[in-house]
N, C-alpha and C positions, 0 to 999 in steps of 0.2 A: 754582456758587452756585444755589440755589433761586430761581425767578423770584418768588416770594412774599416773600423775605427783603428788608429794607430795604437800600438802596444808599447808600454814603458819598458825600456831596457837598461836598466842600472843607471849609471852616471852619464851615459851617452845621451840622455835626453829622449825626446820623443821622435820616433822615426817609423814610417809605415813599413820599412824594409828590414828592421831589426838593427843589429850593430854594424853590419856591412852593406853598403849600397851595391846594387847589382852592377856586374861588368857590361860593358856595351855589348849588345846583341846575345848576352847570357840570361835574359829574362825569359822564362821564369826560372828560379832556381828550385832545387829539390824541397826546401823548406817553405816554399810559397804555396798556398792553397789555391787550386784552380777553381774559381767560382762559376764557371760555366755549367757544371753538371749539378744538379740538385741533390741534396742529401736524400737518400733513399727513405721513404716514409716508413714509420714503425709497422710491424704487422698488424693487421686488423684485430680488434678486441673480439673476444669470443662472442658468439651470437646470443643476444639477450633472449630471455623466454618471451613468447608472444603475449598477447593480451590476455588478461583474466576475463572472467565472464562480465564483470562489471565494465571494464575497459572496452570490451567488444561491443557491449550494448551501447555505451556512449558513442563510440565510433559509428555504429550503425545509425544512430540517430542524427549525428552530424551529417553524414552522407546523404541521408534522406532530405535533410533540410536543404543542402546544396542542390540535389536533383530537382526538388520541388521549386525552390525559390528562383533558380537560374535557368532551368531547362537544359542543364548540361548533361551531355551523354556521358563524357569521360572526365575525370577529375583526378587532381593530385593532391595528396596531403602529407604534411609532416606532423607527427605527433609528439607530445611531450613524453610518451611512454617508451621511446627508443631514440637511437641516434637521429639527429635532425638531417635525415637524407630524404629528398623528395622521391616518392615512390608512386608509380601508376597504380590506381586502385582496381584490383581485379578479384579481390577475396571474395568468398562466399559469404552469405548472410550471416550475421553473428549468432552464436548459439548459447543457450543456457547451459549450465553445467552442474546444476544440483542433483540431476537425475541421471541414471544409467542410459536411458534412451534419449540423450540430448537432442532437443529440437531447436530449430532456429527460431527466431522471433516471428519470422514470416510463417513458418510451418504452424506454430502455436496459433497465430491469429487465424490462418486458414482453417485449422481444425475447429476452433471455438465459434467463429462468426455465425454459422448456421445455426447455432443453439442460442444466440442472443437476438432479441426482438425489440421493435420499437412500439411503445404503447401510447396511443393518441386518444384524446377526448376533446370534449367541447371547450374545456378551460384549461387544460394542462397536458402534459406529455412526460413520458419516462421510458424506462427500459425494463426488460424482463429475461428470465432465463428459462428455456425450455426444459420441462421435467419429463414429459411423456410424448411419445409419437402421435398421440391422439389430442394434444392440444392443452395440456395442463401446464401453466407458466407460474413461475415464482417471481415476485416483485416486492416492492415496499407498499406498505398500507398507505403512505401519503401520496403515492403515484396513483393508486386506485381512487383515493379520496379527491384528489385533483382532476383526474380524468372524467370521474363520474358526477362532478358538481353540476348542478342545475338540471338533473334528470337526463343528461346527455349519455349516449351509449359509447362504450369504448370500442376501439378497434385496434388490431395488431397487424404490424407490418414486418414480414419476415425478410431475411437477408437476400432472397430471390426476387423480392419485389412484390410478391403475393401479399394480399390483405384478407383479414377475416374479422368479423365482429366477435366480441368477448364479452362474457359474463363473470361476475364475481362468485367464486367457490367459498371463500371464507377469508376473513381478516383477523389480525390480532394487533390492535393499537398498542399493547404493551411491549411488543417487540418490534413494531414498525414493519411488520411482514404481512403478506397477503399472497393468495393463490387465486388466479383467474383461469378461465377455459376459453380458448379459441374455438369457435363454433364450425362445424362442418369441415374439419381439416383431418388429414392423416399423412403418415409417412414423414413426420417431423423428425428433426435430429436432436434427441435429448442430450443435454449436457452431461459430462462425466463430472461427478461430485467427488472432491478429494476429502483430505482430513485436515481441517484448520488447526488441529491440535499438534500437527507436525511442522507447523510454520516456525521460522527463526527469523529474528531481526537480520536484515541484510539480504534475504532471499529475493530473487527477482520475480516480479509480477507484471501481469498486464491487465489493464482495465479496459473493458469492452462496453459499449453502450451507445446512446444517441445524444450526446451533449448538444444543447442548443438546437435539437431538431436534426442534427447531422448524423443519420443513422449509419451503423457499421463503423463508427470510429474505434480506434485502437490506440492506446497510450502505454508507455513502458515506465516502470519505476522499481522500487524496492519496498519491502516491508520495512517501515521506519521504526515502529514500535508495536508492542502487543499489550493486550489487556488494558486497553483505554476505557473509561466509564464516560458515557456522553449522555446528556439529557437534551432531547431534541424535540421540536414541535411547539405548539401554542403560539402566543403572540411574541414571546422572547425566548430564543433558543439559546441555552446556556452550554458554554464549553468548559473544558476542565479549568480549574483555578488559574487565573493569570493568562489564559489563552484568548485569542480573538473569538468572535462568535461563529457558530456553525450555520451554514445555510442549506436548505433543502427545499424541495417543492412543496407548496401548499403550507398552511398553518397546521391544522389537524390537532389530534390529541397529543398531549405530552408523553413521550416515550423516553425511559431510562435504559440504555443499552449497555450492558456489561460485556468486557472481553472483547471489545471492538479492535479491529485491525487498522493501524495507521499506516498510509502509504503516501509517497511523493508522486506515484503515478497521477498524471492530470485528470481530475474529476471536476465536471462542471454541471450546472443545472440540466437535467435531461439524462445525466448518467445514472440517477437513482434507480435502483432495481436491477442494474446490470451486473455483469460478472467481473469478479477479481479472480484471475486464474494464475496457477503456477507454471513452472517451467515444463510440466507433462501436459499441460492444456487441461488440468481439472480445476474446477471452480472451488476456490477456497474462501470465498466471501461474496456478500450482496453489497455493492456500492450504495452508500446511504447519506453521507453528509460530507460537507466540506467546511474548513475554516476560512472566514473571510476578514478583511480588514477594512470595514467601512465599505465604501463604494469601490474599493479596489478589486473586488472579486476574489477568486480563488488565490491562495498564497501558497499553494503547494502541500497542503495538509488535507488529505482525504481520508475518509473513514468508512470501513465496511463491516457489516455484521458477520461473524464467523459462519461458515457453511455448517459447521456441526450444529449450531444453534438454529439456523435457518432449516435444516433438514428435520430436526426434531419438531419444529413448529409446523412446517409444511405437511409433514406425515399426518398429524392430528387435524389439521384443517381439511385435507383431502378426505380423511376417513369419517370425520365427525362434524367438520365445520366449525369447530371452536377449539380452544387451547387451554390446557390445565397448567397452572404455574405454581411453584412451590411457595410456601408460606412460612415465614419464621415467627411473626408476631411482635415486632418492635417498631416503634416510632423513633426516628433518629434525626440527628441534625449534626452539622459539621462541628468539629472540636475547636475551641478558641484558644487553647494553652499552648505550651511548647511542644506537647506530643500530638502528632497527627492521628486522626482517627474519627470515629462516629460516636457522638455521645447519646446515649440512650435516654430518651425523654419519657417514654411510656411503654409499659409491657401489656400485651393483650392478654386478658384472663384465659387460662386453659390453653395458650399457645405453645408451640415447641420451645419458645424462648423462656417462657415461665417455667416449663417443665425441666428445662435444663439448668435453671438457677439463675439466669440473668436478672438483674434489677435495674431500675431507674438509676441514672447517673453513672452506671458502668460505661467505660470508654472501650468501644471495640476497635482493635487495632489490626486483627487479621481474621480472615475466614478461610479455613482449609489451607493456611500457610501463605495466603496471598495478601499483601498489605492492604489495609483500608486507610484511605487518606480523607474521607469524608463521607456524608450520609448517602450520597448518590452511589458510592462503591458498594455499600451494603445492599442496596436495591438491586443493582445491576449484577452483582456476583450471585446473589440468591437466586435471580431469574435464570441463572445458567445451570441450576440443578432441577432435578426432578422430584416431585412429591414422593416421600418415602425414603429418599436418601439421607444419610447421616453426614453432618459437617461439623467440623470442629471450630469453635469460636474462641479466639483469644481476646482477652479484654483486661483492663486495668480497673482495680478497685481499691481505694485507700492506699494508692502508691505501689500496690503489689500486682504482678502479672499473674493471671489465671487462664485456664483452658477448660472449656466444657465441650461436650458433644451434644448437638441437638438433631432429632430426627424430623425432617421437614414435613409439614402437612400440605394439603391441596388448598389453595386460595379459593374461597368461596364468593 
């Protein structure tokens, strides 16, 4: 009830003075509230904790957008993460928090940008990651195919504006990876390679590259998912079941990529071959593909090849110019029943699969404990192993689940 409304006082009816009206000149009485003085405000609530790493990152991007879009030197913000008080922005750049040597977004970008290059050719362009000071660069196979079409030569543009001609050291269409060499260069800044096996969903990442020819671009996001299997290349690029299509530069050979990293960091054509880096500025993936919805372009689903796979492949390309892949010896297709998996259609005679006891019509459901949802998962996961490694294959036969161990051979 409002303090200025009359209060009911028994049988005496309504009166704003109570039972007895005031005497002349006697107003105010002791029982009358003086409204001139405001009620003291309650003590302020305890200070809430600051932004988490994710909130800091979001705030940082929002401020960057304000500065670029409006040319504003100073700005004020009120966020949903704290009490709605307008505050002058003067905080330092937001920082990642997954590592003990927490770096700001700007510091990570500054550290990595000299190690990311733009690759240009007569018919295409992309990005690459510097591996050595004397010019070895890791990129996607489809970037090399696109840049080198029509017999044209490739060139590399570095972060300081220098350019150099480049030649192909080796390519591996099966994993969509390639190594090129920038000619007559020295003193480059090799990237620091991390361990993609330590990534967790929710980790903050940056994507660096040259989307749409805009070299030196940096975008911020998180690891949205791990262990995706993608089939990219050819005339029609296939996404995971029920997903939109992936897009990447060039058509090229079909590649089935297992263990791919999914991120919401903005990736666009031209980012292919660029770096996906963690909070310490370590490269954890090579940006490769994006999901699209028809003509609407990127829809916030980007994919990167894990750096552990990329390092294994690039080491072989540098030393021998070719890559060896593990071989199981099964022909598979997607399961059509209620149980997801890969249906074995054929077993290669003398293969590791035959030696392990697999048969046609077996339904493979797991490889080394990782779920198999379809035929592409088998191809992608096996490519993540080396010849000679042992893997456990879980399958269904006649309604019963069984597990065997297969020793992988080298694909001929």
